[in-house]
Each structure stands twice: as C-alpha cells, then as structure tokens.
N, C-alpha and C positions, 0 to 999 in steps of 0.2 A: 502494500499500500504506500507505503512510504517513498520508493524509489518512482512510482506512477505519480505521485505528487510532484516530484523533482524534476519529472519529464514535462508536466503542462507546464509548472512556472516556466522552463526553459521556451517552450513553445510560444507563450505568452509575450515573452522578453525578446525572442526573435521577431514574432509577429510584429512588434512595436516599433524594431530597428527599422523593419522593412516600410513600414507606414511612413517612420520620419525620413529615409531616403526618398519617398516618394511625394512628400509636401512640394508644392511648386515653389519657385524663386520669387522673394520678397520685391514688390515695386513700391517704393516710398518717393516722398517728396522730397528733393533733393535738399533745398533750403533747411527744412526740418530736420532731416537727418544730418547734415553739416552742425547746425546748432548741437544736435544731442551728443554728437563725436567732440563738439567744444569743451561741454561742460563735463564730460568724462575726463576726455583725456588733458585737457587744460592749454589746448593749444589754438591760436589766432586764424582768422582767416579772412582774408581782404580781398574784396570783389565779390562777396556769398550775392549781393542785390542781382548779380547777372544770373541767378539760379533760380529766380523767384517763379517759374512756371514750368521747372524742369523737373521730369518723372525719372527715375532711374530703378537699377536692379540692385537690392543688398543682398550679395551673395556669401560674404565670408565676416568671422568675427575678427580676423588679423588686419588691424587697422589700415595699414598700407594697400592691402589689398581691397578693402573696402573703400576706401577712397578713387584706388584706381578705377573701380567700377560705377562708383557714383558719378564721377568726373570724366568718363568716356568720352562725353561729347564736348567739352572744353578744355582750351589750352589752358594749363597751370605749374606753379610751382611748388615744390614740396622744401621747406628748409630744415635741415635736422640740426639736434643738438649735437653736441661730440659724443653724447652715448646712444645716438642714433634715433632718438626720439624723434616724434615731431614737433618742431616748433612753430611751424605758419606756415599756411597754405596761401599763394597767390592766386586767384581764379583770372585770367587773362582777357577769356571772352570765349566765344564757342567757335569749333574749331568751322573752316570749311573747305570744303571739297578740294579747291587749287592752292590751300596754303604750302608750298615748298615742294611742290612736284617737280617743277623744273632745275632747282640744286642738287635735289635727290638723287636724280637720275643721271646727271652731269658728270659724277665723280664716283659712282658707285665703286670703281675697281680700288678705290683708294681713303674711302669712308673707313673709320676704326669704331669698336672693332667688328661691327656690321654693315650693311648698305646703307640701313637708315638711322646710323647712331653715330653719334660724335662725342667722342669724351675727352676734356680738356681740363689739362691741372691748372689749380689758379692760386693765385696769392691773396694772402689775407690781410685786409684793412680794416683792423679793428673787428664789426660783425660784417664788414662787407667785404666781397671777393672781386679781384681783377683778373684778366683773362686777357693772353697776348695771341692778337689777331694779327694778320697781314692786309695793308691796304693798299689796292691796286689802283695809282692815277692815270689820268689820261696819258701821261707818257709811257703807261705800261710797266712803269717800274714801282716795285713791290717795297712798301716799307714796314717793318714791325713798328707794331704801336701796342700799349699797355691801356686797356678798357675796364673801367668799373660796369659792372653789371649792374644795371639799374632799369629795373622795370616800371618805372615812374618818368622814364623819359621815352620821349614816342619814336626818337629817331636816334642813329649815330649822331654823337654831339663831339666834335673835336675842336682844338684851337684854332684860330684863323693864322694862327705862324704857321700851321701845315698846307695853306691853301697852296701857297706857291710850290712848296716842296711837289706835292701831288699833281701840279703841271697845271694847275685851274687857273683861270684867269677872273680876279677878284670883282672885275667890271662887271661881268658876265653872271655873276651870282645874284641871287633873287631875295631882298628882305621879306623876314617872316616873323612870326612869332612861334615858339616850340615850347613844347609842354614838359619838363624835367619834374624830378621828386620834389624840388624847393620851388617851385610857379612856374609862371611861364615867365622868359625873357625874349630878348631880341637876337636875332640871330640873321647868317646870310647861308642860303639851302643850295644845294647843289646833289647831284648824282654821281657818285663815284662808279667807273666801270664795274669793278668788283671787290668784294671783301672776300678775305681766306679764313677758314676755319679749320686748323690744321692745314690738310693737302684737300680741303672742298671748297671750291669758289662758289661764291655766290653772286650772281650777276646784278648790276644795276641797282644800287643801294643807294635810298634815300640820307644826305646827312644836313646837318647843321653845323656851322662855324661860328663860336661865341667868341669873344676878346678873351685872350689866355688870363687875364688877371682876373676876368669875372669867373672863368670855371677853376680858379687855383691850383693849373696846371693838370688837371684831372680831365682827361676823355670820356666817354660814357658809352657804353654798348646799350643800345636802348629796342624798343619793341619794333622798328623796321625789320630789325633780324631774330631777336627772342621769340617775336611773335608768331615766328613759322615754324618753330618746334613745339614739343613738349618736353618742359625742362624741368629738371634735378637737382640742387646743387647738394652736395656731400661736405659738408661742414668737419667729420672728422677725416676723410681721406683730401680736401682741399681738391675737389674735380666739380667739375659740371659736366651733366650729359644733357644731352640734344637728342633727341628723336624725333623724325618726322611723324608727323600724323597719320 
C-alpha cells in the first residue's frame, strides 16, 4: 500500500511539471515590467517613456535575458557595475528595418568577433568611457581620434581644430544647433566620408564641429553612430560591444 501511494504522488508531481512546462509565454506591458524590475533590482532606466505602448514577452527569470526579450524591438544600452550587476539601461529608440544594414555587410569579413558584432576596448574617464576610432577625411587620410561615448549627443562632435586636418573647407560648413548631454550648442555641420570602428567602415557620417575651448578638448561619439547598433558597455572589462540589429 505504501509503495502504491508513493507511485501516485510521483505521477502527480510529474503531471504538474508537464503542465507547468506547457504554459504559454507571458505577454506584459514593457513599461510596467521595467518599472517592476527597477524596483526589485535597483537600477535606473533612461528613455522609458519610449516604451509607453509596447508589449513584449517575459520569458526568463534571469535579469539580462528578461531585459533582452523586453527590449528586443528597441535600441538600448546596458551599463554594468564592476560586479556585473545592471546599473542603468538607456533606451535609445525603436529599431527600424534599415538601421546599420549597409555598414554591416560592407566589411563583414573583418568585423570581430562575428559579422554583425564589434567589440572595442575603452578607456575610463571617471564613470565615462572613451573609445578610439579612425576618422576618414575628404583627403582620404585616416586620423586616429579618442571619442567620449555620449548617448546624449545626436551626432559625432569634433573640435574645430580638426576641420583643416580632415581636408574640409570651413567656409563650406553649415551652422546649426547640436544636442549634447550638456544642452544645445552652436556648431558647424558637415559629413565625413567615413568613420572606422576597428576594421569596419561606416560611410557618410554627420559630424558637428564645436570650438575647442567649448569642448574642453573632448570629442564625442554620439547617436549618429551609436544609434545604428545595440550597444552594451562592460565596466568590468572596459569594453563596448556594438551589435547590428
């Protein structure tokens, strides 16, 4: 009698596990789920208002996997603490079908470590990261330049002292206002033939030139480039990973 009882209990448990595995994936409101995760895990989200009407699947209890699924239709940045916890999530906007397609295929044999992924080492400046890129001027010369990763800047921002070095005519540039993390500033706008991330060439990059003193010697890598990718910054390894959506 006792063995039969254990057998019935085992069948009930097995049946429960089968039912659990068959449950459908939960669909949630992205904004509400992000707010819940923020409360539980103590990280910040910038740009959450862009998810106001979005719905997504919630498939995993692992925080990184859950965020990846929730934000699969958005370009976003995950900033980690030294112990690899999530510190901040920056939501940059919804993905579009055409984002970054040309540069991803143009040098696919050289991208590292896979055809749609670029991993670059960064330098630290306090809580910020800087990355070295190559600027290709109208004279076809490539200039190595250290840029501050700035998701608050809508373009690549360079000091005016580089205009001549890049073979550009200062009188042919167009005045405009440029958004940076510190607000709107006056600039001169142009398009560079290309910007290189490692061995991957991104053509026709809009840039804004600002007086050297106004920049404080700091050039910026803004959303004209970063917005083409899904970006992750690793504070522990001092790396930035850019993945073509």
